[in-house]
LOBA-592608 format. One record per residue: residue in one letter; x, y, z of N, C-alpha, C in turn. Coordinates in steps of 0.1 Angstrom, whole numbers, plus 5000, padded with zeros to 4 digits. Layout:
! LOBA-592608
AXYZXYZXYZ
...
END
This chain:
! LOBA-592608
X500849885000500050005000500950135000
X502050125008502950245008503450274995
X503850164987504450184974503450244965
X502150194965501150234957500750384959
X500850424972500450564975501650654974
X502850594973504050674971504550744984
X504250674996504650735009505350625017
X505750655029506450555037505350475045
X505750365050504750285058504350355071
X505250435076504850515088503750615085
X503850675073502850775069501550705066
X501550585061500350505059499650485072
X500450445082499850415095499250545101
X499950655100499450785106498150825098
X498150805085496950845077495750765081
X495950635082494850545085494250565099
X495150605108494750635122494150775124
X494150855113493550985114494351085121
X495651065122496451165129496651295122
X496751405129496751535122498051575115
X499051495117500351515111500451485096
X499351435090499351395076498551495068
X499051545057498351645049497151575043
X496151665039494951615033495151545020
X496051595012496351534999497051395001
X497951385010498551255013497551155019
X496651205027495651115033494751065022
X494351145012493551105001494250994993
X495551004991496250904983496350774991
X496550785004496550655012495250585012
X494150665014492850605014492450545000
X492850614990492550564976493350434974
X494550424979495350294978494750184986
X494250224998493550125007492350075000
X491550154994490350114988490650024976
X491650064968492049984956492549844961
X493249834972493749704977492749634986
X491549694988490449644997491049615011
X491749715016492449695029491449745040
X491349675050490549705062491449715074
X491349825082492149835094491749735104
X492649665110492449575121492349645134
X491149645141491049715154491949665164
X492149535164493049475174494449515172
X494849525159496249565156496449715160
X495449795158495549935161495649955176
X494849875184494949885198496349845203
X496849735198498149695202499249795199
X499049865187500049965183499950085193
X498850105199498650215209498950165223
X499450045225499749995238498549935246
X497449915239496149855244495849725238
X495249635246494749505241493249515238
X492549605243491049615240490349505248
X490949445258490349335265490349355280
X489249315287489149325301489049185307
X489849155317489749025324488649025335
X487748925334486648915344486848785351
X487048785364487248665372485948635381
X485448515379484248475387484548345394
X483948315405484148195412483548075405
X482348085401481647975394480648035384
X480848025371480048085361478648035360
X478447905366477147845365476147895375
X476547975385475648025395474948145389
X473648165393472848265387473348405389
X473848445400474348575403475548605394
X476548515393477748535386477448545371
X476548455366476148455352475448585348
X474548635357473848755354474748875353
X475748885362476648995363477548995350
X478048875347478948865335478248895322
X477048855321476248895309476149045307
X475749115318475649255318476949325315
X478049275321479349335318479749315304
X479549195298479949165284479149255275
X477949275277477149365268477649505268
X477949555280478449695282479849705275
X480749605277482049605271481949605256
X481049515251480849505236480449635230
X479549705237479049835231480249935232
X481149915240482350015242483549965233
X483349865225484449815217485549735224
X485149675236486149595243485649445243
X486649365244486349215246486449175260
X485849065264485949015277486648885277
X487648875286488448755288487948695302
X487248585301486648525313487548425320
X487748435333488448335341487448275351
X487048155348486148085357486947995367
X486948035380487747965389487247825393
X485947795390485347665393485447635408
X485547735417485547715431486847665436
X487947665428489147605432490247715436
X490747695448491747795453493047795444
X493447675440494647675432494547755419
X493347745413493047825401493047975404
X492448015415492448155419493848205421
X494648135427496048185429496748195416
X496548105407497248105394496848225386
X495548255386495048375378495448505384
X495248525397495548655403497048685404
X497848575404499348605405500048575392
X499348585381499848565368500548695363
X501948685363502648805359502448845345
X501948755336501748795322500348855320
X499548865330498148915328498149055322
X499149135326499149275321499449285306
X499949175300500249175286498949135278
X497949085285496749025278495549115280
X495549205290494349275293494649425297
X493649505296493849645300493349675314
X492549585319491949605332491449475338
X491149475351490649355357489449375365
X488449285364487249295373487149165381
X487049175394486949055402485549055408
X484748945405483448925409483448835421
X483048885433482948805445484148715447
X485348765444486548685445487348725457
X487448645467488148685480489648705477
X490248795484491648825482492448805495
X493748765494494648755505495748845503
X496548875514497648975513498548955501
X498848825498499748805487499148835474
X497748825473497048865461497149015459
X497049095469497049235468498449285463
X499449215468500849245463500949215448
X500449105444500549065430499749165421
X498549205426497749295418498449435417
X499049475428499749605427500949605417
X501549485416502749475407502249475393
X500949425390500449425376500249575372
X499949665381499749805378498649825367
X497549755369496449775360495249825368
X494349905361493149945368492249825370
X491349835380490549725383489349765392
X488449675394487249695402486749565408
X486149565419485549445425484049465426
X483349345424481849345426481549245437
X480749285446480249195456481349125464
X482349195468483549145474483649195488
X484149105497484449145511485849205512
X486649195501487949235501488049375494
X488949455498489149585492490549595486
X490649645474491949665467492249815467
X493349865473493650005473493550075459
X492750175458492650245446491550195436
X491050075439489950015431488550045437
X487650085428486250095433485649955436
X484649955444483849835446482449865445
X481749775438480249785436479649665443
X478649685452478049575459476749615466
X476049525472474949555481475449545495
X474549585505474849575519474249435523
X475049335524474549205527474049195541
X474649265550474149255564472749315565
X472549435558471249495558470149415551
X470549345540469649265533469149145541
X470049085549469648975558468749025569
X469049145574468249205585466849225580
X466749275568465349295562464549165560
X465249065555464548935553464148875567
X464948885577464648825590463548905597
X463649045595462549125601461249105595
X461249075582459949035575459248915582
X460148815585459548695591459148725606
X459948805613459548845626458248925626
X458149015617456849105616455649015614
X455848905607454748815604454348735617
X455248735627454948665639455848545642
X456748515633457648405635458648425646
X458948325654460048335664461048225663
X460548115657461448005655461948005641
X462948085638463448115624464748045622
X464847955612466147895609466847975598
X468147955597468948025587469847915580
X469847925567470747835559471647925551
X472947915553473947995547475047925541
X476147995538477247935531478147835539
X478947765532479847665538481147735542
X481447745555482747805559483947735554
X483847605550484947535545485147545530
X484447635523484547655509486047695506
X486647645496488047675493488247825491
X487347895486487548035482487248135494
X486748075505486448165517485648285514
X484448275509483648385506483248455519
X482848585518482448655529480948685529
X480248665517478848705516478048625527
X478248495528477448425538477648465552
X478848505555479148555569478448685572
X478348775562477648895564476148875565
X475648785557474148755558473848685571
X474648605576474448535589474448645600
X475348735599475448845609474148925609
X473648965597472349035597471248955603
X471148825600470148745606470248745621
X471348725627471548725641471248865647
X471648975641471349105646469849125647
X469149085636467649105636467049025648
X467448905650466948825661467148895674
X468448935677468748995689467949125691
X467749205681467049325682465549305686
X465049185682463749145686463649075700
X464849075706464849015720464948865719
X465448805708465548655707467048625707
X467348505713468748455712468848365700
X469848385691469948295680470248145685
X469548055679469647915683470547845673
X471747795678472747725670472047605662
X471047545668470447435662469647465650
X469347595648468547645637469447715626
X470747705628471747775619472447675611
X472147655599472647555590473647605580
X474547515576475547555565475247475553
X475547545541475147485529475947545517
X476147475507476647535494475547625489
X475847725481474947815475474247755463
X473647645465472947565454471647515458
X470847465449469547405452469747275460
X470747195455471047075462471547095476
X472347205478472847235491471747275500
X470747355495469647395504468747275507
X468647185498467847065500468446985511
X469746955510470446865520470446935534
X470647065534470647135547469247125554
X468247145546466847135552466546995557
X466946895549466746755554467346735567
X468646785569469346775582468646855592
X468146975589467447055599466146985604
X465446925595464146865599464446735608
X465646675605466046555613466346585627
X466646715630467046755644465846765654
X464646755649463446755658462446855653
X461846935662460747025658461147115647
X460447125636460847205625460647355629
X461347445622461147585624459747625618
X459347745621458147795614458547875602
X459847915601460247995589461747965587
X462147985574463547965570463948085562
X465048145567465748255559466948185552
X466848175539467948125531468848235526
X470148215526471148315522471048345507
X470448265499470248295485469048225480
X468448265468467248205463467448055460
X468648015455468847875451468847785463
X469347835475469247755487467747755491
X467047865490465647865493464847765485
X465147755472464447665463464647515468
X465947485472466147355477465447325490
X465347435498464647415511463147385508
X462547455499461147435495460947295490
X461847235483461747105478461747005489
X462747025499462846935510461646935519
X461047055521459847065529458746995523
X458547015510457446945503457646795504
X458846745502459146595503458846545517
X458946635527458746585541457246605544
X456446645535454946655538454546785544
X455546885544455247015550454847115538
X453947205541453447305531454147435534
X454447505522454947635522453847735517
X453347825525453947875537453047825549
X452047745547451147715558451947655570
X452947565568453647505578455047575581
X455647605570456947675571457047785560
X457347905565457648015555459048005550
X459348055538460648055533460948185525
X462048245528462448365521463948355517
X464348415506465748405501466248545498
X467348545491468048675486468448655472
X468148745463468548755449467448805440
X466248745441465248765431465748695418
X466048565419466448475408465348475398
X465648445386464748445375463548355377
X463748245385462648155388461848185401
X462248285408461648315421460148355419
X459848425409458548465407457648345403
X458248255395457448135391457148055403
X458048045412457847955424457148035436
X456848155434456248235444457048255456
X458348265454459348285465459548425469
X459248455482459548585487461148605488
X461548725486463048735485463448885487
X464748905489465349035489465949055476
X465449135467465849155454467149235454
X468149185447469349265445469649295430
X470049415426470249445412471549385406
X471549255403472749185399473249245385
X472349255375472849315363473249455364
X472549535372472949675375474349685380
X474649595389476049595395477049575384
X476749485375477649455364477849575355
X476749645351476749755342477549875348
X477249905361477850015368479349985369
X479749865373481149825374481849845361
X481249795350481949805337482149955333
X481150045336481350185333482450245341
X482450215354483550265363484850225359
X484950095354486250045350486750105337
X485850135327486250185314486550335315
X485950405324486150555325487650595326
X488450525334489850565335490650525322
X490050435314490750395302490550495291
X489650595293489350695283488950645269
X487950545269487550485256486850595247
X486050675253485350775245484350725236
X483950595238482950535229481650495236
X481550525250480450475257479350585258
X478150545255477050645256476750665271
X476250785274475950815288475050705294
X475450665306474650565313473350605317
X472250525314470950565317470550555331
X471150465339470850435352471450535362
X471350505375471950585385473450555385
X474250655384475750645382476550695393
X476750625404477550675415478950705410
X479650785417481050825413481950815425
X482450695428483350685440484650765438
X485250805448486550875448487650775447
X488650785438489750695437491050755443
X492050675446493250725451494450675443
X494250605432495350555424495750415430
X496950375427497350235431498450245442
X498650355448499650375458499350305472
X498050265473497650195485497450285497
X497250415495497150505507495750495513
X494750455506493350445511492550375501
X491550295505490550235496489550335491
X489050315479487950395474486650355481
X485750445485484550405491483650325482
X483050225487482250135479480950205473
X480550155461479250195456478250095460
X477350125469476450035475475050055469
X474549955462473249965455472149915465
X470949965464469949935473469249795469
X468749735479467949605478466549635482
X465649545479464249565482463549435486
X462649445495461849325499460749295489
X460749175484459649135474458849025481
X457649055485456748955492455948875482
X456048745482455248655474454548555483
X454248435477453348345484454048255494
X455448255495456148165503456248205518
X455848325521455848375535454448415539
X454148375552452848405558452948395573
X452048445581452148425595452048285599
X452748245610452648105615451248065618
X450947935618449547895620448947945633
X449747955644449247995657448648135656
X449148215646448648355644447448365635
END
């Protein structure tokens, strides 16, 4: 093309990139040569020439879970509209994979930024991320990275709201099914929601009963198994607060198999507002999963100066950042949750 246009290859590059250092006449000759040769500019090559990969790394614990899948879908859509690609790292719940991904020294050569979705961090991880010197953001994480924004809900408050709903209906024997503390990745979501459950009970003058506090994986099967074990302990509770809707769905299945009716015998409430919650009539604390993904993607792309994103239509918080020097964490962007009352909760029969 350079030979056809009668210019150097460097001039061709500048002309095709629209740089102002090329005269109008020269630019016309280069464009005419490009059209004659049916040449198309490679976006990926252009980004690499500018020191950018045009790719964002998104790390999730398990892509098959509803919350993670919903967040990733929203992030991918936003990135695509902004001309960016998504490089997905699915940890599959394995600690070894998490360490390999977060401490990969070559990550900065593959991506322009990093998004961690509910991915716990340890001190060695923070050191590795600082050495990468890449912008990043966390979603629904109990860990903070200096200089990185965080988008999440208030899990403690969400659990308090769910438990208060059951208390307001007249329930006093309320069970809780939450996450497995032996999970390899050591999530903090379940500990926050358990804390909110206990705070609500104590505020109502009730002492949390360890016999009503169950552990479970955040899955339908996990909720089912935990409820079977709960019922085997003796007198069933009049209500169950499950730490997520998938656990709640498993609990409802176990109660039905045991001959108990929801909500006549046992009320059930979860957290998420899963796509199937409405179909099953499950009361829940709705969290804006997709909204968290969209806001996080926007906050992540802003420092990259893409200039291609349309103004965001939703509520756009603007946390203060401090860079990557570690002097202080950015304040989190906390999105609101709301109580959604459906058919799975009702006053206990005595009321």
